[in-house]
C-alpha positions in Angstrom: 1.7 6.7 -13.8 -0.9 5.0 -11.2 -1.6 6.7 -7.7 -3.6 4.9 -5.3 -3.8 6.0 -1.6 -3.7 2.9 1.2 -6.9 4.7 2.1 -8.7 4.5 -1.0 -7.5 0.9 -1.4 -9.0 0.1 2.3 -12.3 2.3 1.2 -12.9 -0.1 -1.9 -10.5 -2.6 -2.6 -12.4 -4.8 -5.1 -12.4 -1.2 -7.4 -8.6 -0.2 -6.7 -7.8 -4.0 -7.8 -9.7 -3.5 -10.7 -8.1 -0.4 -11.3 -4.9 -1.9 -11.0 -5.3 -4.8 -13.0 -6.4 -2.4 -15.8 -3.6 -0.2 -15.1 -1.0 -3.3 -16.2 -3.2 -4.6 -19.3 -6.2 -4.7 -20.5 -6.1 -8.4 -20.4 -5.6 -8.6 -17.1 -8.4 -6.4 -16.1 -10.6 -8.7 -18.1 -8.9 -11.6 -16.5 -10.7 -10.6 -13.6 -13.6 -9.5 -14.9 -14.3 -13.1 -16.0 -12.9 -14.6 -13.4 -14.8 -14.0 -9.9 -12.7 -16.6 -8.0 -9.3 -15.4 -9.0 -10.4 -11.7 -7.7 -11.6 -13.2 -4.7 -8.2 -15.0 -4.4 -6.3 -11.7 -5.0 -8.7 -10.1 -2.9 -7.7 -12.9 -0.1 -4.1 -12.1 -0.3 -3.5 -8.7 -0.9 -5.9 -7.7 2.6 -3.7 -6.3 5.3 -4.1 -9.2 7.6 -3.5 -11.8 5.3 -0.4 -10.1 4.3 0.3 -9.0 8.4 -0.2 -12.7 9.3 2.0 -14.7 6.6 4.6 -11.7 5.0 7.8 -11.2 6.8 11.1 -9.9 6.0 14.6 -11.7 7.0 16.6 -8.5 8.3 19.9 -8.5 6.2 22.4 -8.1 8.8 21.4 -10.8 10.6 22.5 -13.3 7.9 26.4 -12.5 8.6 26.3 -13.5 12.4 24.7 -16.6 11.8 21.1 -16.0 13.3 18.3 -15.2 10.9 16.5 -12.0 12.5 12.7 -12.0 11.0 11.6 -8.4 10.8 7.1 -7.7 10.8 6.7 -4.5 8.9 3.1 -4.2 9.1 1.8 -2.3 11.9 -2.0 -1.6 12.2 -3.1 -1.2 8.8 -5.4 1.8 10.2 -6.4 4.7 8.2 -5.4 8.1 9.8 -3.4 6.0 12.5 0.0 7.7 11.5 -1.6 10.9 13.2 -1.5 9.3 16.2 2.0 8.0 16.1 3.7 10.8 14.2 3.8 14.1 16.7 2.6 17.2 14.9 6.4 18.2 14.3 7.2 15.0 12.3 3.2 14.9 10.5 4.2 18.9 9.6 7.8 17.8 8.1 6.9 14.8 6.3 3.7 16.8 4.5 6.6 19.6 3.6 8.7 17.4 2.1 5.9 15.6 0.0 4.9 18.6 -1.2 8.1 19.8 -2.0 9.1 16.4 -3.5 6.2 16.4 -5.2 5.6 19.9 -6.6 4.4 20.4 -10.4 3.2 16.7 -10.5 0.1 15.1 -10.8 0.4 12.9 -8.1 0.8 15.9 -5.6 -3.0 17.2 -7.2 -4.4 13.8 -6.3 -3.0 13.1 -2.7 -4.5 16.9 -2.4 -7.8 15.7 -3.0 -8.0 13.2 -0.1 
């Protein structure tokens, strides 16, 4: 399992993208190391601004009524903004639920390091 946090990805996207490539297979990692243009293309297409501008979902229920409703699922892309959006109670509930679900896993160890 590969664990990459949104925070780490935003702080050092190049290294985290290379880490993902290496996890998928040495040949993918090597391809990105050898082809700077390909790596730059991936970095561009996986940037928050690019995805927010170019990616959306069509709500499945909207197709039944004839009118397709597009849903943009990107918000701000700012590290720590969830703390401003969620109440203290919601944050605590989310943290407790994550700890319970991830207890005993390396994922919890990695998450609590941050």
